[in-house]
DORO-63423 format. One record per residue (C-alpha): residue in one letter; x, y, z. Coordinates in nm, 4 decimals, always signed. Example, Ala and Ser with C-alpha at 12.3 -4.5 7.8 and 13.67 -1.06 7.14 Angstrom:
("A", (+1.2300, -0.4500, +0.7800))
("S", (+1.3670, -0.1060, +0.7140))
This chain:
("M", (+2.0208, -5.2864, +0.8342))
("T", (+1.6642, -5.3772, +0.9255))
("P", (+1.3948, -5.1279, +0.8216))
("Q", (+1.2056, -4.9773, +1.1124))
("R", (+0.8476, -5.0833, +1.1582))
("P", (+0.5999, -4.7969, +1.2133))
("A", (+0.5748, -4.8686, +1.5880))
("D", (+0.9560, -4.8445, +1.6219))
("R", (+0.9807, -4.4913, +1.4813))
("P", (+0.9413, -4.1825, +1.6991))
("G", (+0.6055, -4.0264, +1.6298))
("A", (+0.4621, -4.3543, +1.5042))
("P", (+0.1086, -4.4484, +1.6069))
("A", (+0.2220, -4.6310, +1.9224))
("D", (+0.3885, -4.3094, +2.0468))
("R", (+0.0900, -4.0838, +1.9856))
("P", (-0.1875, -4.0424, +2.2364))
("G", (-0.5132, -4.2175, +2.1629))
("A", (-0.8648, -4.0864, +2.2161))
("A", (-0.8975, -3.8050, +2.4684))
("G", (-0.5206, -3.7712, +2.5055))
("R", (-0.4611, -4.1260, +2.6349))
("A", (-0.1719, -4.3391, +2.5228))
("L", (-0.2749, -4.6460, +2.3280))
("G", (-0.3601, -4.9317, +2.5579))
("E", (-0.4344, -4.6993, +2.8498))
("R", (-0.7751, -4.7391, +3.0124))
("P", (-1.0214, -4.4516, +2.9770))
("P", (-1.0804, -4.2546, +3.2944))
("R", (-1.3601, -4.3823, +3.5139))
("P", (-1.6766, -4.1782, +3.5063))
("L", (-1.7384, -3.9703, +3.8163))
("P", (-1.9861, -4.1183, +4.0639))
("D", (-2.3111, -3.9471, +4.1482))
("I", (-2.3806, -3.8085, +4.4940))
("A", (-2.5295, -4.1029, +4.6820))
("T", (-2.4451, -4.0791, +5.0521))
("R", (-2.3949, -3.8363, +5.3358))
("A", (-2.0225, -3.9142, +5.3160))
("D", (-2.0267, -3.7959, +4.9533))
("L", (-2.1898, -3.4722, +5.0679))
("E", (-1.9379, -3.4191, +5.3478))
("T", (-1.6477, -3.4654, +5.1057))
("L", (-1.8125, -3.2271, +4.8590))
("L", (-1.8808, -2.9672, +5.1282))
("R", (-1.5219, -2.9772, +5.2538))
("R", (-1.3953, -2.9271, +4.8990))
("F", (-1.6374, -2.6400, +4.8422))
("Y", (-1.5600, -2.4624, +5.1698))
("R", (-1.1854, -2.4997, +5.1181))
("A", (-1.2289, -2.3033, +4.7933))
("A", (-1.4834, -2.0595, +4.9402))
("F", (-1.2667, -1.9729, +5.2417))
("A", (-0.9713, -1.9041, +5.0109))
("D", (-1.1709, -1.6987, +4.7611))
("P", (-1.0845, -1.3268, +4.7752))
("L", (-1.4442, -1.2183, +4.7116))
("I", (-1.6525, -1.4405, +4.9386))
("G", (-1.3873, -1.5831, +5.1693))
("P", (-1.3959, -1.2862, +5.4077))
("H", (-1.7687, -1.3401, +5.4662))
("F", (-1.6883, -1.6861, +5.5985))
("T", (-1.3581, -1.6180, +5.7727))
("E", (-1.3876, -1.2598, +5.9020))
("V", (-1.7581, -1.1798, +5.9309))
("A", (-1.9202, -1.5137, +6.0161))
("R", (-1.5991, -1.6640, +6.1582))
("L", (-1.7403, -1.9976, +6.0468))
("D", (-1.5994, -2.2968, +6.2300))
("L", (-1.6454, -2.5592, +5.9609))
("E", (-1.6052, -2.8533, +6.1968))
("E", (-1.8859, -2.7184, +6.4164))
("H", (-2.1208, -2.6278, +6.1313))
("L", (-2.0488, -2.9056, +5.8804))
("P", (-2.3011, -3.1465, +6.0382))
("H", (-2.5788, -2.8855, +5.9993))
("I", (-2.4774, -2.7965, +5.6443))
("A", (-2.4615, -3.1663, +5.5557))
("D", (-2.8084, -3.2119, +5.7116))
("F", (-2.9402, -2.9378, +5.4833))
("W", (-2.7939, -3.0859, +5.1650))
("E", (-2.8842, -3.4402, +5.2667))
("S", (-3.2467, -3.3291, +5.3088))
("A", (-3.2458, -3.1387, +4.9807))
("L", (-3.0686, -3.3949, +4.7641))
("L", (-3.1122, -3.7346, +4.9260))
("R", (-3.4652, -3.6688, +5.0466))
("T", (-3.4060, -3.7227, +5.4165))
("A", (-3.5653, -3.5167, +5.6919))
("S", (-3.2433, -3.4461, +5.8766))
("Y", (-3.2464, -3.0641, +5.8503))
("R", (-3.4679, -2.8888, +6.1028))
("R", (-3.3280, -2.5357, +6.1114))
("N", (-3.3950, -2.2029, +5.9437))
("A", (-3.1424, -2.1748, +5.6592))
("F", (-3.2268, -1.8119, +5.5913))
("A", (-3.1649, -1.6722, +5.9414))
("P", (-2.7830, -1.7014, +5.9481))
("H", (-2.7592, -1.5561, +5.5978))
("A", (-2.9822, -1.2628, +5.6923))
("A", (-2.7694, -1.1952, +6.0017))
("L", (-2.4532, -1.2134, +5.7939))
("H", (-2.6025, -0.9739, +5.5377))
("E", (-2.6814, -0.7277, +5.8188))
("R", (-2.3145, -0.7238, +5.9239))
("R", (-2.1713, -0.7059, +5.5705))
("P", (-2.4133, -0.6890, +5.2779))
("M", (-2.3922, -0.9643, +5.0224))
("T", (-2.4418, -0.8690, +4.6594))
("A", (-2.5325, -1.0553, +4.3420))
("E", (-2.1601, -1.0796, +4.2771))
("H", (-2.1097, -1.2677, +4.6054))
("F", (-2.3923, -1.5093, +4.5320))
("G", (-2.2683, -1.5537, +4.1767))
("R", (-1.9238, -1.6488, +4.3040))
("W", (-2.0813, -1.8914, +4.5502))
("V", (-2.2628, -2.0587, +4.2587))
("Q", (-1.9407, -2.0748, +4.0563))
("L", (-1.7478, -2.2398, +4.3381))
("W", (-2.0333, -2.4757, +4.4260))
("T", (-2.0686, -2.5847, +4.0632))
("A", (-1.6941, -2.6381, +4.0292))
("A", (-1.6855, -2.8458, +4.3479))
("V", (-1.9759, -3.0632, +4.2342))
("D", (-1.8352, -3.1065, +3.8827))
("G", (-1.4920, -3.1941, +4.0190))
("L", (-1.6247, -3.4895, +4.2196))
("H", (-1.9599, -3.6018, +4.0834))
("A", (-2.1712, -3.6552, +3.7735))
("G", (-2.5256, -3.7811, +3.7457))
("P", (-2.8816, -3.6812, +3.8241))
("V", (-2.8226, -3.5953, +4.1911))
("A", (-2.5123, -3.3914, +4.1026))
("E", (-2.7167, -3.2007, +3.8440))
("R", (-2.9877, -3.1441, +4.1055))
("A", (-2.7216, -3.0169, +4.3495))
("K", (-2.6062, -2.7557, +4.0971))
("A", (-2.9608, -2.6492, +4.0081))
("Q", (-3.0594, -2.6347, +4.3753))
("G", (-2.7486, -2.4303, +4.4547))
("E", (-2.8412, -2.1739, +4.1905))
("R", (-3.2034, -2.1575, +4.3142))
("I", (-3.0840, -2.1102, +4.6712))
("A", (-2.8436, -1.8331, +4.5700))
("V", (-3.1132, -1.6482, +4.3754))
("N", (-3.3625, -1.6879, +4.6597))
("L", (-3.1157, -1.5690, +4.9250))
("L", (-3.0215, -1.2719, +4.7086))
("R", (-3.3874, -1.1781, +4.6620))
("R", (-3.4668, -1.2119, +5.0300))
("T", (-3.1591, -1.0260, +5.1574))
("S", (-3.1832, -0.7467, +4.8994))
("G", (-3.5529, -0.6826, +4.9461))
("G", (-3.6969, -0.8629, +4.6484))
("G", (-3.4875, -0.8185, +4.3338))
("T", (-3.1689, -0.9577, +4.1896))
("D", (-3.0886, -0.6549, +3.9765))
("A", (-2.8260, -0.4024, +4.0662))
("P", (-2.9385, -0.0419, +4.1267))
("D", (-2.8133, +0.0524, +3.7805))
("G", (-3.0379, -0.2120, +3.6221))
("G", (-2.7503, -0.4519, +3.5493))
("A", (-2.7195, -0.8035, +3.6767))
("G", (-2.5067, -0.6897, +3.9704))
("G", (-2.2377, -0.9468, +3.9081))
("F", (-2.4523, -1.2601, +3.9184))
("V", (-2.2999, -1.5097, +3.6788))
("P", (-2.5341, -1.7711, +3.5327))
("L", (-2.4182, -2.1298, +3.5510))
("S", (-2.4108, -2.1576, +3.1743))
("A", (-2.1281, -1.9025, +3.1677))
("V", (-1.9178, -2.0828, +3.4266))
("L", (-1.6339, -2.3041, +3.3138))
("L", (-1.4572, -2.3493, +3.6468))
("R", (-1.3186, -2.6954, +3.7022))
("S", (-1.0828, -2.8068, +3.9748))
């Protein structure tokens, strides 16, 4: 009888995962690319809106109140993010006006904007990593805070003095 070498035994080093849960000899996962093109933004926006439309808290604002036709509005939304992140001058609209009109029909609270930030951050983190991706997340949080302030008359606090449901990015661990 030939003695088993360590690699021939169950549970031996060759059978155990290597670093980060990979089997030995398996290549490490590729790092995520940064946001670099309009096509990257369109893919990101589709992923985000798929999650936002399905979300029980903010989905109804998109599907029932705004009745957002993503195919019609995606070019404008992509123009906005392309201008903000890739430094183009493609967006020439008033981003606040549709949000103000939506708020008039069904008020949006800090909780709604907090959920938007959570879903936006998760969408970015699921597809991209790098300086532009980090700027996208920071810009998303700034936009949410600004829209909340403007639609609520100046503050982000709830009437009871609490945060009103706004969840800071540092507390979000959503990944898709």
